[in-house]
N, C-alpha and C positions, 0 to 999 in steps of 0.2 A: 557813410557812417550808418550803423544799425541802431535804430531807436525802438526799444521795447515799450509796449503800452499794455495797460490792463483796463478792460471795459468795466464800467460800473454797473451796478444792478439796475439803475434807472435806464441806462441805455440798453441793457440786455432785455428789459421787459418788452421792448418792441418786438423782439423775435421769439417771444415765449412759446407760441404754438409749435413752431418747427423744432425748437430746442427740446420741448416736452417729448416729442416723438423720439428724439435721440435718447433722451433719458429713459423712456420706457423700453427702448430696444436694448439698452446696455444695463438694465437694472441689476440683473444677476451678476454681471461682471463687476459692477460698481460695489455691490455688497462684498464680494470676495476680495476686491482690492482694498476695501475699508478694513477688513479683518487683517489682511496682510500688513497694512499700514499700522494697525494697532500693535501687532506683534513686533514690527520693526521699531516702533516708537518705544515699546517697553521691552526691548531685547535684553537689557540688563536685568530687568525684573524676572523675565523668563529664565535667563541664565542663572540668576541667584537662586530661584526656587528649584530649578533642576539640580544645581550643585548641592543645595541643602538636602534634597531627597536622596541624591546619590550618596552623599556623605552619611546620611542615616542608614541607607542600605549597606554601605561598606562597614559601618559600625555594627550593624546587626550581624553581618556575616562574620566579623572578627570576634565580637563579644558574646554572641549567643552560644549556649551550651550545645555541643553536637548531639544529635539524636540518632540512635542506631536502630536498625530494623533486623529482626531475626524471625525465623519461622520453623515449624516442624510439620512433617507430613504424616498423616495417619490413614491407613487403608481399612475400610470396613468391608469384610468379606461377606458376600451374600449367601444365605443358606439355599439349598436346593428347593425349588418350588414344587417339584413333582415327587415328593417323598412317598414311599410305598405305604406308609402308615405307621401306627404306633409301634409295631414290631419290626420295622425296617431297620435302616442303619441307625446306630446309636445317636448320631448327631441330630437326626430328625426328631428325637425324643424331646429335646429341649431347645434347639435352635429356632429362633424366630426371626423372620426377615426384618432387618433394621435399616431403613433408608438413611442416607447421609444427613438429610434434613433433621431427622430425629436424633441422630448421634451428635449433631452440632449443639442441640439444646442440652444434651447430656454433658458435653464438654464445658458448656457455659454454666452448668448448674453449680450451686453452692457446695454440693457433695464433693465434686472434683476440685473446684477452685479452693474450697476451704482446706482440703487435705494438702494441696500444693502450697498454699500460703503457710500452713503450719510447718510443713516440711522445710521450707526455705526461710522461714521467719521474715516473710516479705513485708510484714507490717512494721518492721524496724527500719528506720531511715537514719543513717549516721553519715555525716560528711563534714569536712573541714569548714570552719567559718571563714569564708573567703572575703576579701575586700569587696565592698559594694561595686557593682557594675563591671569593673575591670579585673576583679580578683580571679574568676575562672579562666579568663584569657591569659593572665600572667602565670597562673599555675600550669597551664598547658605549655607555656614557653620555658618554664623553669626546668632545671636538671638536678635539683636537690632540694633539701629542706630550707625553708625561709625563716628569717628572724621575725617572730611574732610582733604585731603592733603596727599602727599606721597613724601618723600625725598625732602622736601622744595617746591614741586609743589602743589599749592592749587587747591581745587575743587574736586579731585578724592575721590570716596567713595568706601566702601567695606562692607557695611552692608545692612540692610533691608529698605533702602530708597525707597519711593514710590511717584509716581506722576500720576495724572489723569487730562486730559484736555478735556473739553466738546466742546470747539470751538477754532479753530485756522485758521484764514483766512489771507493770505498774498497776495501781488501782484503776478501776473502770472510770473513776471521775477524772483521772489525768490522761486518759486516752483521747486522742484527737485534739489535745489542747496545746498550749505553748510548749515548745521543745525544751529539753534539758540542755545544759551547757556542761560539757566535759572538758576539763583543762589538764593538759599534760604537765607533770611536775618533774619529770626526769627520773631515770632509773626504773622505768616501768610503772611508776606511781601516777595516779591521777586523782582529781577531785570532781565531784558531781554536784551541780547547783541547780536550783529551780525555785521559783517564787513560792511554791507550795511547801518547800522544805524550810525548816527553821534553822538548819545548819548545813555546813558543807559535808558531804559524804566523801570519804577517802577510800580508794581501792587500789588494787594492784592488777596489772595485766596477767591473765591466766588464772586468777583466783576469783571465785564468786563473791559478789558484794550483796549482802542481805541486810535490809534495813526495814524496821517496823516502826510505823508512826500512826497517828490517830486516824488517818484516812485509809490506811491499808499497808501493803507490803511492797517493797521495791526489790527485785532480783535482777542483778546485772552481771554479765560475764563478758569481759572484753578480752578477746583472744589475740588482738593485734593493735598496736598503737605506735605510729611513727610521727614524731613531731618534737620540736625543741621545747624545753620548759617554757610555759606560758602560752603555747599554742592551744587554741580553743576549737572544739568540735561541737556541732549541733546534732543532738540525738533526740529523735521523736519516736513515739509509739502510737500507732493507729490501732483502732479496734479491728478485729477480724472481719466483722460485717462490712465496715466501711472500706477496708482493703479489697474485699471480694467484690463489692459493688463497683469500685473504681476499676478493677480488672475487667469486670463484665462490660463496662463501657469502652474500655480501651482495646480489648481483644478483637482482632480482625479474623473471623472464622468464616470460611466458605469452602464450597466444593470446587475442586480443581477440574475444570471441564464439565461437560454435561453428562450426568448419570455415570460418573466415573467411580463414585464411592471412595474417592481419595479426598481427604479433608486437609486444608491448610489452616494452621493456627499461627497467626503472626502478631507481633507486639512491638511497639516502639518504646524505647527507654534510653535515658542518658547514660546509665551505668551498664557497660557491656556484661559484666559478671552477673549482676542482678537479672539482666535480660535473659541470658542463656539459662541461668539457674531456674528461674520461675517457669520458663517455657518447657524445659525438660522435666521439671516436676509435674507440670500439668499433663504432659504426655505419659509419664510413668503412672500417675494416679488414674488417668483414664483407662489405660490398658489394664491396670491392676483391678479396678472395679469391674471391668468387663469379664476378666478371667474369674474373679470371685463370683460374679453373677452366674456365669456358665457352670462353674463348679457346684454352686448351690443348686442349680437346676438339675445337674447330673446326680447329685446326692439325693435330691428329693425323688427323682425317678427311680434311682437304684433302690431306695428303701421300699418303694412300691413293688418293684420286681422281686425283691427278696421275700416279700410277703406272698407273692403269687407263685413263686417257683415250687414250694412244697405241695401246693394244691395241684398244680399241673403234673408234678411227678407222681402223685397218688393216682390221678386219673390215668396216666400212662400205664402204671403198673396194673391197675384194674383191667384196662382194655387188653393188655398183653396176656394176663392170666385167662381172661375169657376166651381170647382167640386160641390160646394153647390148648385149653380143654376141648374146644370145638374141633380142632385138628386131630387131637388124640382120639376123639370119639368117631369122627367121620372121615379122617384121612384128608389128604390134599384134594381140593376141589379145583378143577380146571375151568377157568372163565372163558367164555367166548368173546369175540371182538366187541360186541355191544356192552357186555358186562365190564370189560376192561375200560372202555371209554367212559361209561357211567361212573366207575370207581375213580378214575383220574379226575373227572370234572367235580365229583362230589367232594373229594379231598381238597381240591383247590378252593371250592366255594365255602366249605366248612372252615378252612384256615382263614380265608378272607373275612368270613363272618365273625370269627373270634377276634381277629385284629380290629375290625370295625367296632365291635362291642367294647373292647378295651379302650379304644380311642374315645368312644362316647363317654365312658366313665371318667376318663382324664379331663375331657372338655367340660363335662357336667360339673366337675369340681370347681371350675372357674366361672361358668356362665349358667344362666337359667335355662329352662326348657324352651322358652320362647325366643332364645337367641338364634340368629340365622345359622350359625355354625352347628349348633345342636340339631336344628331342623334338617340341615343338609345331611348330617350323619344318619339321622333317623330315616331319611329317605333312602340312603345307600343300604342300610340294614334291611329295610323292607324289600328292596329290589333283590338283594342276595337271597333272602328267605323265599321269595317268590321263585327264583331259579332253582333253589334246593327242593322246593315242593314239587316242581315239574320233574326233577330227576327221581325223587321218591316215587312219583306216580309210575315212572318207567320201571323202577325196580320192583314195584308191587306186582307187575305182570310176569316177572320171572319166576322160576321154580322156587319153592320155599327153601330148599337147602342152599340154593345159590344166593337167595336174598340174605340168609343169615351169614353166609361166608363174606358177602360184600360188606354188610354192616360191620362185622367184627374187624375185618382188615382195614376198612375205612377208619374206624375209631383208633386203631393202633397207629396208622400212618399219620393221622391228623394230630393226635396227642404227642407222638414222637417228634414230628416236625416243629410243633409249637413249643415243646419243652426245650428242644435244642436251640431254637431261635431266641428264646428268653435267656438261656444261658450265655449265648454269644453276645446279646445286647448288654447283659449284666457285666460281662467281662470288658466290653468296650467302654461302658460307663465308668468302670473302675479306673480304666486307663485315662479317660478324660478327666476324672476327678483328681487323680494323682499327678497327671501331666500338667495341670494348670494351664490349659490352652483356652483361648477365646476366639471370637470371630473378628477381632481387630488386631492390627499390628502396627508398630511404629516404623515407618519407612525411613524417614530422615529425622535425626535429632537436631535440636537447635544448636547452631554453631555460634561461636563468639565472633560477631562481625568486625571487620577491620575499617571499613569506610562508612562514615555517617550518611544518612539519607537526608538529614536536615541540618542546617539550612542548605538549600541548593544554590550554591554561590552564583553561578552564571544566571540562573533564573531570577534570583533576588536582585542582582545588579541590573539585569535587563528591565525588570519591572520597575525598579527604582528610577531608571532613566526615563522610561515611558511615562510613568506617573508624574515625574518631575516636569516633563515637557507639557503634559496635559494640564497639570495643576498650574504651572506657570502661565500657560496660554489662557486658561480659564480665569485666573486672577487678573491677568492683563486686560481681558475683555470686560470683566466685571468692574475693574477700576476705571476703565475707559467709559463704560456705560453709566456707572453710578457716581463717580467722583471727578471725571474729566470735565473740562470746560466745553464751551460751545465750539462745535466743529463746522457748523454749517450756518452761513449768514441768514438763511431762510428761517432757521430756528428763532432768531431774534425777532423777525417780523411776525412770525406766527404766534409766538408766546408772550411777546411784550407789547406788540402794537407799534413799536418804534421803527422808523424807516432806516435802512442801511444806506448811508450816503456814499460810502466808498469801502472797497475791500483792498487793503494794503498788503501786498505779499511780503513774505520774509526774504531777506537777502543776507548772505554771509558777509557782504561788504560792510553792512552796518555793525556786525559783530567785530570786525577788525577795527572800526572806528571807536567802538565802545572800549576795546582793549587799549587803544591809544590814549583815550581820555583817562582811563584808570591808571595808566602808566605816567600820566602828567605831561602828555605831549602838548606843545604850545601851538597856537594858531587855530584856525577854524576847522573843526572836525564835524562838518555837517554833510550829510549824504547828498543834499541838493547841490552842494558846491563841488564835492569831490567826485561824485558819480551822478551827474544830472540825468543820465539816460537810463538809470536803473528802474526796474518795475515799480518799486514803492513810490518813487518820485512821480512817475506817470500816473499812478493811482491818485496821488494827492493833487495833481493837476486837474484830474476829473472832479475831485472834491471842490476845487475852486469854482468850477462851472455850476455844480449842483448847489453850492452855497449861495450863489448869486440869486437863484430863485427863492431860496429859503429866507433870505434877508430882505427881499423886496418890501415886505410889509412890516419889517422890524422897525422899532422906533429909533434905533441908533446903529452905528457901524462897529459895534463891539461884538467879538466872538469869543466865547469862553470854551476852552477845551479842558476836559477833566476825565476822570475814570472812576470806576467803583473802588478799586484797590490799587496798591502800589505795584510797580513792575510790569505794567501792561503797555508802556510805550507812549504815554500821553505827552511827555516832554519831547520825544522824538517827533511825534506828529506836529506839535506846536511849533517847534523850531523850523522844521522843514517846510511846513505849510506857510509860515510867515515868509521864508526865503523865496518860495515859489511865487507868492503874491508880489513880492518886491521885484522879482525878475520879470514879472508881467507888466511892470511900470506903475504899480500901485505904491503909494507912500504908506508904509506899514510900521506900526509900533508893536514890538513883542514885549509883553509884560510878564515877568516871572513872579506870580503872586503866591507861589508855594513857599511861604516863609517858614516852612518846617524842614523840608529836605530838598528844596529846589536846586537844580544844578544846570540850568540852561546856560549859565555863564561859561561852563567848561566847554560846551559845544562851540562857543564863539571865541574861546581863548581870552575871556574877560575875567577880571577879579570880581568876587562876590560883593565886597564892601563898597559902600557908596551907591546904594541903590534905593529900592522901594521903602525899606524900613526907615532909613535915614530921611527920605523925602517926607514920609508921613509923620515922622517925629519932629519935623521942622528943622532938622540939622542941615539939610541941603535944599536947594531950589530945584525945580524941574529941569532947568537947563543944565545944572550940575549933575543930577542923578541920571539923566537919560544919555546913553552912549550913542552918539550920532554916527550915522553912516558906517555901521559895522559891516554891512554889505550895501551896495548901491540901493537906495530907497528904503533901507531897513534900519530902524533904530531899535535899541534894546534897553529895557529897564530891568536890571538884575534884582534879586531878592534883597540885596544889602545884607548887613549883619543880621543873623537870625535872631528875632526878638523872642521874648518869653510870652508875649500875649498877641500872637499873630491874628487871631480871630477878632479881638477888640480893635486892632488897627484897621482891618478890612471893613469893619462895620462903622468906622468913624466917618464924620462929615468930610474930613480931609481927603479920604479916598474917593468919595463921591465927586467932590470938586475936581480931583485929579482926573477922573474919568471924563467929566464934561469938558475939561480943558483939552485933553489929548484927542478926544473925538473930533473936536473942531480943527485940529492941526493935521490929522492923518486921514487917509482914505479908509483904513481899516486898522482896528486895534485888536490884537490877538492876546488873550489872557490865559496863562497856564496856572491852574489852581490845584490845591491838594486833592487827593482822592476823596470822594463823597462819603464813603463809609468809614473813613479814618478820622476826618476832622469836619467841623461845621463851617470851615472857612468858605467853601464853595457855595453853600446855601446862602451865605451872607452876601456874596458877590453877584450871584445869578440874577437877582431882580433888576440889576442895573445894566444888563447886556442885552443885545438884540437876539443872539442865537447861542444855544448851549449844545455842544457836541460831546457825547460820551464815547470814550475810546474803550473798546472791548478787545481782548487778545484771544486769538484762536487757541483752543485746548487749555485755556487757563481761566478765563472769566466764566462765571456761572450765570445762568438765566436769572436765578434769584437775586444775584448781586445787581444785575441791571434793573430789575423791577424795583428793588429796594432803593437804588440810587434815584431812579425816576420819581418814586414816591416822595422821597425826602426833598428833592428839588421842587416838586409840585407843592408840597406843604410850605416851602419857602416863597412861593409865589411865582415860580418860573417853570414852564414845561420844557422838557428836553426836545430839542429840534430834530436830532437824528443821532445815528451811531456810526462810528468809524470802526470797521472790523479789521484789526491790525494783526500782523504776524502770521498770516496764512502761508503754509509751506507748499509751494507749487511743485516741489520735487516729489511729493508723496504720490504713490501710485494711484490712489483713488481720486486724486485731483486731475488725473489724466496726464499722458505724456505731452499733450499740447496745451494744457491749461487746467483750470479748476471749474467744475460744474456742480451746481446744487439746484435741486428742483428742476425747473425748466430753463435755467440760465447757465451760461458757460463763460468763464473768465479765461482768456487766452493771451499769450504773448504774441504781439504782432510786431515784426521787425521791418524797418524801412531800409531799402538799399541805399548806399552812398550815392 
């Protein structure tokens, strides 16, 4: 036969140093095992929290309004950086390099967004008045119009109702305020209500509604209304500034790639039509303002050229006349190679000088003389004039007739080339102005998206599951740390100063016995009788040894067993401890003094009536009330009929005389009393016993409960002798696969071979 045993803490203290080394070696493993045990003990809590968060995630996925994303692409074309000058290509006259970062700010400006908002009437928000919470989801599932109303409340809809408003202008005081309520009346008619209106306004779809009242004017034009009579729609009007600011916050604008000059403008919105409409309006307004700006620059430059062309034409005519007179007088002059080279270089430099001077006048109109651009152009002019001076010096060494011919031909060529260049530029500028072209273009317009980007169902559900597990585990650990009972017998000794006399393991065999008692089974349902080899019984046998030392100096042979609160197993300990003492040959009397809810009689298959209460009341004698030989050497005194004044009966002289009498007749008297924190009965009995044992249950009893119980008993004149730690579960991982360890002690099962 195999006999399991459980070492007590007293016995384990002998091997404390060696066990401590084991504890230190396995410290990390123990902590992990404890957390695993916490999760296993609270598995239903973790499962419930996980299920709740997952349900919230599913509800969010199903009930939240789908959010769509659309975007448009804009290309910013870069102007040539190496323009020839003011009289080069016409585009160089007014094109300025515009990096994408600068254009992003232009797109986000109130100038562009304000025009787009006005174009699309984005400040108007009109939608059906859906049922709270579930309405939008029901509307997405519906295939037609719904009957207005819900639970007697009129107006709510849950179908395919639609409304479109072309114009809605209200006084500034009503912008950004409570929305208006528009109610369909059938036949295209509707009514408009608001708390600021003293009456209902009536209108017809397709016809303007104009109403003047003391706060201002309301103008409304509904161009589409789909809903049964009584269906309500919520219509609100935001101010343009607030709408623009909201758009500025929500717009996602950025350059696609690095230095690509391609800008993406994206926006998220629940209404696909509004989304694509506002984005395309932003793109159109941005391109339009760019074209208008370029056309304005071209027009400005064209006006300047038109003023300059007559002057350059006059200069050309004068130079041509002078050259003609010279040739008529002197005939054709043949230039040598040096003169031809000087003529060519002089023409190029003179043309370049005139261009640079014109560019300086253009720049000087926008910047001061100390600006770096103006100074740079001044430096270029000085360099060109220096080169021309060198050529003039070479010309001065030529014959006089040849000098005059060079000068006159140079003037004709320079003026002719300059005049022709101005005419070409003016023509190009007219084409730019009339062609309405800019340096930006719309690559992709905003399309109406088909699939929403939010909520991301798989991600939401995965996060819900993970958050549920994490929250459930955290709640389980917090509950275990903050609200759970004592898990370690050493906690009792460290925080209360009370000695732990025995650690009683939990066994499922006792659960079966409890179920049998609850079902009304007859006979003795006592673990010490049905399963004398079980670990809890071995632990109580060790208590018998420890109690002998504790009662050596006691004044009597009475042992009181109680607990702080109900449900901790004090009656289990009392009954089985008394049976074990009787099996050891001691003559034992078990007294059930819990005359409030005592039930020791059920464990022994006895009737409650005819017990302690009748004995103290004088209705029965001790011989009549005490049930003799319930087990060999064990007599039992049940509670009797539950009285209305149990505390008074236990404080009576009759009870004291009873204790003195039975102490003389038995080797040991075991008394089971009510919980200390529930009733004052135990404090009344404690002064008359030799030892008081408090039962604490693992994971249930709090340290504060033990301290308070010991304090109350001490105030009554009796100190607690020790504690019995009951119900510890050796199957839990952190107790070890071979036993339970706390601090430097280990409690193990030890089996004997047959």
